[in-house]
N, C-alpha and C positions, 0 to 999 in steps of 0.2 A: 767623243765627249766623255769626260770622267764624271760618272754619277755614282762612283763607289759601289758598283753593282757587278763586280768581276764574276760572281757566281753565275750570272746569266750567260756569260760568254761560252760556256760549255754546251749550251742548248742549241739545237739546230734551228729553232724558231723562238722568238721572244714570247714570253707569256701573254703580253697584251695583244700579240697577233692572234693567238688562240682565242682570247676573249672577244676580240673584234669580229672574228669569224663566226663565233657561236652565240654572242649576246645580241639582243636587239639594240639598235643604235642608241636608244635613250638610256639603256643600262650602261653601255660602254662610255657614253658621255658623262654619266653620273660618276662612274669609277674614276675617270680622269680628273674631273672637278674635285672629287673627294681627296685625291692624292695631292692636288695643288693646295687645297686648304690645309691638309695635314702637314705638309712641309713648310707652309707659310707660318703656321702657329708653333711649330716645334722649336725648342730652344735647348740644344745639346752641345753648344759650343762649336758647331760645324756649319756656321752660317753659309759659307761659300758653297759647300757641298749641297746643302739644302736648296740654295738658290739655283744651282745647276739642275737639280732634280725638278724644281718648279718650272724652269725654262723647258726642260725635257718634256714634261707632261703637258705644258701649255702649247708647245709646238705640235705635239700629237693631237691635242684637242682642236687646234685650228685646222689641222689637216682633215680630221674626221668631220668637223662642222662644215667645212667647204665641200667635202665629198657628199655629205648628206643634203646640202642645199642643191648641189648640182643634180643628184639623183632625183630629188623631188621635182626639180625643174624639167628634167627629161621625161619623167613620168607624166607630168601635166601636159607637156608638149606632145607626147605620144598619144595621150588620151584625146587631145584636141584634134590631132591630125588623123589618127587611125581608129578612133573610138567607134565609129559607125561600122567598121569592118572587122573588129575583133583583133587587130594586130597591135603589137606593142604593149599588150596588157599582161601583167603577171598572172592574174587569175581569170579564168573563163567567166563570162557573164552568166548569171543564173538563167536557166531555161525558162521561157515564158510560154504558158499555154495560150493558144490563140482562141479568140471568142468562138462560142459554139455556132453562132449564126453564120460563120464563114466556112462551115463544113457541112457536108451532105449528111453526116451522121452525128449523133450526140452520145454522151456518156449514158450507159444503161440500155442502149439499143441492142437488140438481139440480131446477130448477123451470121451469114455463112461466108467463110473465107474460101476462095477458089471454088465457087459453085460449079458443079459438073466434074470436079476432080474425083477420081475413085476413092481418094482418102479425104473426103469432104470434112471440113473443120467447121464446127458450129460453136459460137460462144457469145459473150457479152462484152461490149466495149467498156473498158475501164478508164482509158485516158485518151484525150484528143491529141492530134499532132502538136508538137511544141517547136519553138524556134530556138536558134543559137547552137544546137548540137545536132550533128548529122544523124546519129542513131535515134534521135527523138522526134524526127519529122514524120513519123508514122503513127497510126493508131495502135493502142495496145488492147488486144482482145484476150479475155480470160476464157480459155476453151473448156467445153464440157468434158471432153475426153481427158482423163487424168494422165494418160501415158504420152500425150503429145504436149509440146511446149516446155517452158522452163521458168524457174523462179526469177522474179525481178524485184529489186528493192527500190524504195522511194528515193534514196540519195542519188542513184544513178539514172533511174527511169521516171521519177516523178510520181510513182504509185507502187504500192506493195501488191504483188501478184504472184501466186504460186504456180500458175499454169498458163503463162502468158505467151502471146504470139504477136509479132509485129506485122502490120499489113498496111498497104497503101489503099487509098479510097477506091481506086479502080478495081481492086480485087475483092471488094465486099458487096454482099447483097443483103438488103434488109429483110428480117423475118418478122412474123407476127409477134408482138410482145407476149411474154409469158401470161397464160390464163385468159387472154383476150379471145373473143369469138372470131373465128375465121369464116368469112362468108363464101369463100371459094374452096380450094383444096387445102388439106392439112399438109404441113411441111414436115419432112422427116427430121427426127432427132430434136424436136422441140416439144417441151411439156405442154399439155393441154388439160383443161379442167372441164370434165364432162358436164358438170352441173350448170355451166354457162350456156348450154345448148338445150333446145327442145329435143325430145326423142326423135321427132320426124327429121329435123335438120341433121342431127348426128348420125342417124341411119343413112342419110344421103352421103355424108362425108366419110363414114367409117363402115364400109360394107363387111358383112360376115366373112371371116377368113383372113382379114387384114392382120398382119403380124405386128404386134405392139410390145413395148416395154412398159411394165407396170411395177408398182412397189411390191416387194416380196410379201409383206403383210398387208392385210386389207386396210384401206385408208378412209373408211366411211365416217367414223366418229372419234377421230383422234387428231392431234396436231401433227402435221406432216412437214418435215423439212426435206425437200427434194434433193438438196445437196448432200445430205447425210444418209438418206435412205439406201438400203440394199434393194436391188431391183432384179427382175427376171423377165424372160421373154415368154410370150404366150400368143394365142390367136383369138381374135374377136369372135364370140359366139352369138352376139346380139347386143342390141341397145334397148334398155328398158327404163321404166320409171320406178324409182325406189318406193316401196310401200310406205305409207304414213307421211314421209317428208315430201314426196312427189319430186324428188331431185332425179335428174337424168344420170344414169350409170351405165357402164359397159359390162357385159358378161363375158367370161373367158371359157375357153374350151377345157382347160385343165385346172380350174379352180372354182369352187362353188361360191366364193365371195365376189360380189361386184367390186368394181374399182371406179374411183373418181378421177384420178390422175393417170395420164397415159401419154406416150409418144409413139408415133408409128415408125416402123423400120422400112427403109427404102428397099 
């Protein structure tokens, strides 16, 4: 068809094919309609050539619109047939977090991963299992040990986590929540607050000679952020009542300051 566009014949691909491949359908349709209007309104004494160009763009417009309608029909049909299974969809469905009451653990629980493993991992649950994506069907635990685990971002994993670990329910054991009293044995690698215990009870749970981790600086009358504190190892020298305040504190073999926060070493 002669559209007086011989300069296009030297190209391996027509310009509008490039546009169609790279423009959203709505923009390409607008481009075709715009050219139809342009050549309809133009008056340069070449009405036949302009009419051929109008026909040329109109035929392409019909082709694009028919294809667009067919694609939309196929998308709707695929969604109707395969929507429940995730097939035939251009984009993956957004992962959905399952209700907490459907799980044994909840966000914020302190847990041990692989209890009994020589490299025992202790941490806090940051995200429940999620549906729709295979790698999101597990809990995310933020581990206490900074050299274990890896960073996870919200776009991929549903939560920002700098020291994360993926684990299934069967591999987790619930720990005492931070700073709550334990009525039985103290659990290794979990921070405890001595002030929550009576002297008698803590002496029972924390015998002299027990190896513990404590804050490097004394923690009696200052704000303590256990995630940011530098720590050290020491040995329990006794459990006593702090003068004046009557709070329970632990004494150490190698430090004359009492400590409020501690965790035992297995």
